[in-house]
C-alpha positions in Angstrom: 4.4 -54.8 -1.8 0.9 -56.1 -2.1 0.7 -57.6 1.5 1.5 -53.9 2.7 -1.2 -52.2 5.0 -1.2 -49.2 2.8 -1.3 -50.7 -1.0 -4.0 -53.4 -0.8 -6.8 -50.8 0.5 -5.3 -48.2 -2.5 -5.5 -51.2 -4.5 -8.8 -52.1 -3.6 -10.0 -48.6 -3.4 -8.6 -48.2 -7.3 -10.5 -51.0 -8.4 -13.4 -50.0 -6.9 -13.3 -46.6 -7.9 -12.6 -47.5 -11.7 -15.8 -50.1 -11.7 -17.9 -47.5 -10.3 -16.9 -44.9 -13.3 -17.6 -47.9 -15.4 -20.8 -48.7 -15.0 -21.8 -45.1 -14.9 -20.6 -44.4 -18.7 -22.2 -48.1 -19.3 -25.7 -46.3 -17.9 -25.2 -43.7 -20.3 -24.3 -45.0 -23.1 -27.2 -47.3 -22.3 -29.5 -44.1 -21.9 -28.0 -42.4 -24.9 -27.2 -39.6 -22.3 -23.3 -40.1 -23.4 -22.5 -37.6 -26.1 -19.7 -38.5 -28.4 -18.9 -35.1 -29.7 -19.8 -31.6 -29.6 -24.1 -30.5 -29.9 -23.3 -26.8 -30.1 -20.6 -27.4 -33.2 -23.4 -29.6 -34.6 -21.0 -32.6 -35.2 -22.3 -35.5 -33.1 -21.7 -39.5 -33.4 -25.4 -40.6 -32.9 -26.6 -43.6 -31.6 -27.9 -46.3 -34.3 -31.0 -48.1 -31.9 -31.8 -48.1 -28.2 -30.4 -51.0 -26.3 -32.5 -53.8 -26.7 -33.8 -55.8 -23.0 -32.3 -58.4 -24.2 -28.8 -57.3 -24.2 -28.7 -56.5 -20.4 -30.0 -60.2 -19.6 -27.1 -61.4 -22.1 -24.9 -59.3 -20.7 -25.6 -60.5 -17.0 -25.5 -64.4 -18.3 -21.8 -64.2 -19.7 -20.8 -61.6 -16.6 -22.5 -65.0 -14.6 -20.1 -67.5 -16.8 -17.4 -66.1 -16.6 -17.1 -65.6 -12.6 -18.1 -69.0 -11.9 -15.3 -70.4 -13.9 -13.0 -67.6 -12.6 -14.1 -68.8 -8.7 -13.8 -72.7 -9.7 -10.7 -71.9 -11.9 -8.3 -69.8 -9.2 -8.2 -72.9 -6.8 -6.2 -74.8 -10.0 -4.4 -71.5 -11.2 -1.2 -73.2 -10.0 -2.1 -76.8 -11.3 -3.0 -78.2 -14.8 -1.9 -74.8 -16.7 -2.1 -75.3 -19.8 -5.8 -77.7 -19.1 -6.9 -74.0 -17.7 -5.7 -72.0 -20.6 -7.6 -73.8 -22.9 -10.9 -74.3 -21.1 -11.1 -70.4 -20.3 -10.4 -70.0 -24.4 -13.2 -72.5 -25.9 -15.6 -70.9 -22.8 -14.2 -67.3 -23.9 -15.4 -68.5 -27.3 -18.9 -68.5 -26.7 -19.1 -66.0 -24.6 -17.8 -63.6 -27.6 -19.9 -65.1 -29.3 -23.2 -64.1 -27.1 -21.3 -60.9 -26.6 -21.1 -59.9 -30.4 -24.8 -61.4 -31.4 -25.7 -58.3 -30.3 -24.2 -56.0 -32.4 -26.2 -54.5 -35.2 -24.5 -56.0 -37.9 -23.3 -59.5 -38.2 -19.9 -60.7 -38.7 -20.3 -62.0 -42.7 -21.6 -58.6 -43.0 -18.6 -56.7 -41.5 -16.2 -59.1 -43.5 -17.3 -58.7 -46.8 -17.8 -54.7 -46.5 -15.5 -53.0 -48.5 -15.7 -50.2 -46.0 -14.4 -52.0 -43.1 -12.8 -54.8 -44.6 -11.7 -54.1 -48.1 -8.9 -57.1 -47.6 -11.6 -59.5 -48.8 -12.6 -57.8 -51.9 -8.9 -58.0 -53.3 -8.2 -61.1 -52.0 -11.6 -61.9 -53.9 -10.2 -60.5 -57.1 -6.5 -60.8 -57.2 -4.4 -64.2 -56.8 -1.4 -64.4 -54.0 1.1 -64.0 -56.6 -0.1 -60.7 -58.2 -1.1 -59.2 -55.4 2.9 -59.7 -54.4 4.6 -58.9 -57.8 2.1 -55.9 -57.9 0.5 -54.8 -55.1 0.0 -51.0 -56.2 -2.2 -52.8 -59.0 -4.0 -54.8 -56.7 -4.5 -52.3 -53.8 -5.7 -49.4 -56.1 -9.2 -49.4 -55.4 -10.0 -50.3 -52.2 -9.6 -47.4 -49.7 -8.5 -49.8 -46.9 -6.3 -51.8 -48.9 -4.4 -49.0 -49.8 -2.7 -47.7 -46.5 -1.4 -51.1 -45.3 0.8 -53.6 -46.3 0.7 -57.0 -47.9 0.9 -58.9 -44.6 -2.7 -58.8 -44.1 -3.8 -60.1 -47.6 -1.6 -63.0 -46.9 -3.1 -63.9 -44.1 -6.4 -63.9 -45.1 -5.0 -66.0 -48.4 -3.5 -68.3 -45.8 -6.9 -69.0 -44.5 -8.9 -68.8 -47.6 -6.8 -72.3 -47.8 -8.9 -73.9 -44.5 -12.4 -72.1 -46.0 -13.3 -69.5 -48.8 -16.7 -69.2 -46.7 -16.7 -65.2 -45.4 -18.7 -66.2 -41.9 -16.0 -69.0 -41.3 -12.9 -67.1 -42.5 -14.4 -64.0 -39.8 -14.8 -66.7 -36.9 -10.9 -68.0 -38.4 -9.8 -65.0 -37.3 -11.4 -64.5 -34.4 -9.7 -68.1 -33.6 -6.3 -66.6 -34.6 -6.8 -63.5 -32.3 -7.8 -65.9 -29.6 -4.5 -67.8 -29.8 -3.0 -64.4 -28.2 -4.2 -65.9 -25.2 -2.2 -68.4 -24.9 1.1 -66.4 -25.9 -0.4 -63.7 -22.8 -0.2 -66.3 -20.4 3.5 -67.8 -21.0 4.3 -63.8 -21.6 3.4 -62.5 -18.1 4.6 -66.2 -16.4 8.3 -65.8 -17.7 8.1 -62.0 -17.0 6.5 -62.4 -13.1 7.0 -66.1 -12.5 3.5 -65.8 -11.5 0.9 -68.8 -12.9 -2.4 -67.0 -11.0 -1.3 -63.6 -12.4 -0.7 -65.0 -16.1 -4.3 -66.6 -15.6 -5.8 -62.8 -14.7 -3.8 -61.6 -18.1 -5.4 -64.5 -20.1 -9.0 -63.5 -19.3 -8.3 -59.8 -19.7 -6.7 -60.9 -22.8 -9.6 -62.7 -23.7 -12.5 -59.9 -23.2 -11.3 -56.7 -23.6 -13.3 -54.6 -25.0 -11.6 -53.2 -27.7 -10.2 -56.4 -28.9 -15.0 -57.6 -29.3 -15.2 -54.2 -30.9 -12.8 -54.9 -33.8 -13.9 -58.9 -33.9 -13.9 -60.0 -36.8 -11.1 -57.7 -38.3 -7.6 -58.3 -39.4 -6.7 -55.9 -36.8 -7.6 -58.0 -34.1 -5.1 -60.7 -34.7 -1.9 -57.9 -34.5 -1.3 -58.6 -30.6 -0.9 -62.0 -31.6 2.2 -61.1 -33.7 3.5 -58.4 -30.4 3.2 -61.0 -28.2 4.6 -64.0 -30.0 8.5 -61.6 -30.9 8.0 -60.4 -26.6 8.1 -64.0 -25.5 10.5 -64.8 -28.0 12.3 -61.8 -26.1 12.4 -62.8 -23.2 13.5 -66.6 -23.9 16.5 -65.2 -25.7 17.2 -62.8 -22.9 17.3 -65.5 -20.5 18.7 -68.4 -22.3 21.1 -66.3 -25.2 19.9 -69.1 -27.1 20.1 -68.8 -31.4 17.0 -70.3 -32.2 15.0 -67.6 -29.8 17.2 -64.8 -31.8 16.2 -66.3 -35.1 12.5 -66.4 -34.3 12.2 -62.8 -33.2 14.4 -62.1 -36.2 11.1 -63.5 -38.2 8.7 -62.5 -36.1 9.7 -59.1 -36.4 9.5 -59.1 -40.2 6.7 -60.9 -40.5 4.8 -58.4 -37.6 6.6 -54.8 -40.1 4.9 -56.5 -43.2 1.2 -57.4 -41.2 1.4 -54.3 -39.3 4.0 -51.5 -39.3 2.1 -49.3 -36.9 2.6 -52.2 -33.9 6.2 -51.5 -34.3 5.3 -48.7 -31.4 5.8 -51.9 -28.6 9.0 -51.7 -29.5 9.4 -49.6 -26.2 8.4 -52.5 -24.3 11.3 -54.2 -25.6 13.3 -51.8 -24.4 11.7 -52.0 -21.0 12.2 -55.6 -20.7 16.4 -55.5 -21.8 16.2 -52.8 -19.4 14.8 -55.1 -16.7 17.1 -58.1 -17.4 20.2 -55.6 -17.3 18.6 -53.6 -14.1 17.9 -56.8 -11.8 20.6 -59.0 -13.3 18.2 -61.6 -15.2 20.3 -61.2 -18.1 21.6 -64.8 -19.4 25.5 -65.7 -18.5 26.5 -65.7 -22.3 25.2 -62.0 -22.9 26.0 -60.9 -20.0 29.6 -62.1 -21.4 29.1 -60.9 -24.8 27.7 -57.2 -23.4 29.7 -56.4 -20.2 33.0 -56.3 -22.3 31.9 -53.8 -24.3 30.3 -51.9 -21.5 33.4 -52.0 -19.5 35.8 -51.0 -22.0 33.8 -47.7 -23.2 33.7 -46.9 -19.7 37.5 -47.8 -19.2 37.8 -46.1 -22.5 35.9 -42.7 -20.8 37.7 -42.5 -17.1 40.9 -43.1 -18.3 40.4 -40.6 -21.1 41.3 -42.7 -24.1 44.6 -43.7 -23.2 47.1 -43.9 -25.9 48.5 -47.0 -27.7 51.8 -46.6 -25.7 49.8 -46.7 -22.1 47.4 -49.8 -23.8 50.6 -52.1 -24.4 52.8 -51.2 -22.0 53.6 -52.0 -18.4 51.4 -48.4 -17.4 48.0 -48.8 -16.1 45.6 -48.9 -18.7 42.6 -50.5 -19.4 44.0 -53.6 -19.2 46.2 -53.7 -16.6 45.9 -55.5 -13.1 44.2 -52.7 -11.8 41.4 -52.2 -14.9 40.8 -55.7 -14.6 40.3 -55.7 -10.4 37.8 -53.3 -11.5 36.0 -54.2 -14.5 36.4 -58.4 -14.1 34.2 -59.4 -16.4 36.1 -57.9 -19.1 38.3 -60.0 -21.3 42.0 -58.8 -22.6 41.9 -58.1 -26.0 44.6 -60.8 -27.9 47.5 -58.8 -29.0 
């Protein structure tokens, strides 16, 4: 479809239009002419400061580095894939540090702020055992921690096993968040079977503005859990191996414990299952398990739920030769 004479100009037009609109909005923000709120209602989010001149230079340098690596790496996108993935993740960490250095507050100050990240305060005053045994008391004071599950606190306790320095902990959160890039690569590669598109998806994940904006808050780690569950679901649908189903269950439990709002991605999981059924890519063991249930229900509906006498006798029923010919995957129940 992408090679058709209609779709390619349309895609390029959408890309150019999107880039143009993004450039206009960025220019308005840089000149502070973009108003967030209502001037008439006297409720406007004011700008903290004007855009420094060196910020544009750093942004241009970041774009140059990413563009150069994209140009060089595109030729080897289908070879040495994991080496290229690791290179992109390493370069992304440097570029992210360059871009985030322009924020008005340092990572350490954000990470230790009770308003932005009250989880750090909890880990400073309570141990993990107290949090799990008396969670209501442990989260009583910090406002942000009151509305969250204990998973984020447990994750932070685990990071404190590596370091207790707030600046180091903040960058450890960034590192874990970037690990989602590898999962994004695996997910897209398994879903579409195209390593080049998977590489582009990895790059978009690493430099997504919303993701950079949340650094170094713990929300930036949520996509890692979601992508891990998505990868496990794809592997289970393709292989029907129990290990993937078991790990998926563990991953979903961890996701609920960490950030229940991410369960909205269940819509994605439903779409993946529907896609596997529609395209016939569902593994044969799963088809054999699901087909009897589906066809038996269809047989009951079509036959008007025949009586037991029709089913067990020689008259046409759900398990008669005619029915088995219509539903070849269905297996007759033992008598």
